[in-house]
N, C-alpha and C positions, 0 to 999 in steps of 0.2 A: 504494500500500500504506500509506503514512503517513497518508493521509486516513481510511482505514478504521480504523486504530488510534486516531486522535484521536476519531473519531465514536463508537467503541465505548467510549471512556473517559468520554464525557459522561454524567453521571448524570441521573436524573429531576429532581432538585432544580436542577441546572445549567440544564436545558432550561426549566423553569418560571420560574426567576429571569431567564433571558435574555428570555423572552416578556414577563414583567412589567416588566422594565427598559425594553424597547422601547415598551411601551404607556404607562408613566407618564412617560417622558422627553418624549413628545409633548404639546403643549398640548392637543390633542384628536385623536381617532382617528375616522375615518369608515369604516364597514363596510357593504358590500352583501352580503347573505346569501340563501341558499335553504334552506328546511326541506322536505325531501321528505315526502310523505304518501300514504296510500292513495287519497285523492281528488284527487291532484295536488299539485304543489309550490307552496309559498308563498314569495314573494320579499319581502324587506324591507330596511330600512336602519336603521342605528344610528349614534349619535354618542356617544362616551365621552370623559369628561374627569375624571381623578382618580377619585373615588368616584361621580360623577354620570354618568347615562346617559339616553338617549332611544332607544326602539325603535319602529319603525312597520312594520306589515304591513297588508294589506287588511282583516284581521279586527279588529285591535286596535292601540292605541298605549299605550306605557308611558313614563312620565317618572319619574326619581328624582333628587332634588337633594342627596343625601347623607344625608337623614333621612326625608323623606316620599316615598312612591310613589303615583302616580296611574295607574290602569289604565282606559282608555277602550275600551269594546266598541262597535264600529261598528254591529253589528246591533241592539242595544237602546238605544244612546246613553246607557248608564249609565257612571258614573265611580265606581270604588271607590278610597278613600283609605286607605292603611295606612302603618305604620312597620315595614317588614319586618325580619326577622332575617337573619343572614348566610346561613342555609340557604335562606330564601325568596328572597333576592336571587340565589342561584345558579340558580334556576329562571327568574326573569324576566330575568336577565342572565347567561348562561353564562360570560361573561368575568370576572365578579365573583369567581370562584373563584381567580383569580390573586392577589387581595388577601388571601385567607384560607386558602390551602391549607396553610400551615405549621401552623396551629392545628387545622384542621378535617379534614384528610385525610392519609392515608398515600399517598405517591407511589411508583410503581414504573414503571420504563421497560420498554416492550414493544418488540418488533422493529420496525425502521423499515420504511416502505413508501412507494413513489412519491416519493422525495425529501423525506419528512417524518419527523420524530421522532414517536413515540407514547408518551404517558405516561398510565397508569391511576391514577386517584385513588379511593381507597375511604374513606368517611367514618369518622372515629374514633368518632362517636356514631351509634347505631342510630335515634335520634330524627329524623334529618334527612329520612327518607322516600326518600333517594337510595341506591341500591345501589352504583353506580359511575359515574364520569365518565371518558371517554377524551378527551384533548385532543391534537390534532395540531398540530405546529409545522413550518413550512417550514425546512428545514435551513440554507438560505442567508440568508434574510431575517430569521429569528427571529420572524416574525409568526405568530399562530395561523392555522391553515387550516381547522380543523373542530373541533367539539365534539359528543360523543355522551353524553347523560345517560340512564342506566337507573335507573328508580325501583324501589322495593321491590315494587310490584305488576306489574312487568315492562313498564310503559309506557316508551316511549323518545321522546326528542327528539333528532333529529340536525340539526345546523346546519352547513352548508357555507359557508365564507367565499368569496364570488365575487371580492371585491376589498377591500383594506384599505390605508389610507394615513394618515399623519400630516397634520393640517391645522392652520390657524391657530386661535387661541383663539376660542371661541364664547361668546356672551352667556349668563349664568347662567339667563336666562329660557328657554333651549332645554330645560332640564331640569325645567321646571314646567308643569303643566297650564294651558292657556290657554282659558278658557271662551268667549272671543270666536271663536276658530278652531274649537273643538269643543264646540258647545252640547250640554249633557246634558239628557236627559229626567228623570234622577234621579241624585242624588249620594249615595253610600253611604259614610259616614265610619266606618271601622272602627278608628280610632286609639284 
């Protein structure tokens, strides 16, 4: 009975802060994830360190070094280079919301399910293009376990965390596009 009382007293802000603390206290975080879709599931991996991240799926790869983002499309071999806003980062890296939720979102705790906390984030600004984000947190480990983003046009991205762990520091080159490993047919610089 005591654990139920403690769990019920945990606010949305407490849950988000615990997840953020867990993520930023690690030198780097390695994530294996699945994005279900109508044409089958897509599996990928990510490495996050501070504000920097790298995501790979069979369709695309994204690198962000804290300022510049490179998006490589495997089908066309094109690389787009941008300096994304906080809202744009939440689309390319759903875990980036943990860094900006205080300023950009209103948080509300939803009912728990399957040993997970659920927190709904609604954007303060209508300009973001995001209608809401629901982030799930494992009650015991405090690691994120899923993220669901719903856009204003009703498109959704659901990301399920298959595994997540803290790892040793990784070189900063991990978060930058490497033309030798991913030769591009075209580079589109949108900065």
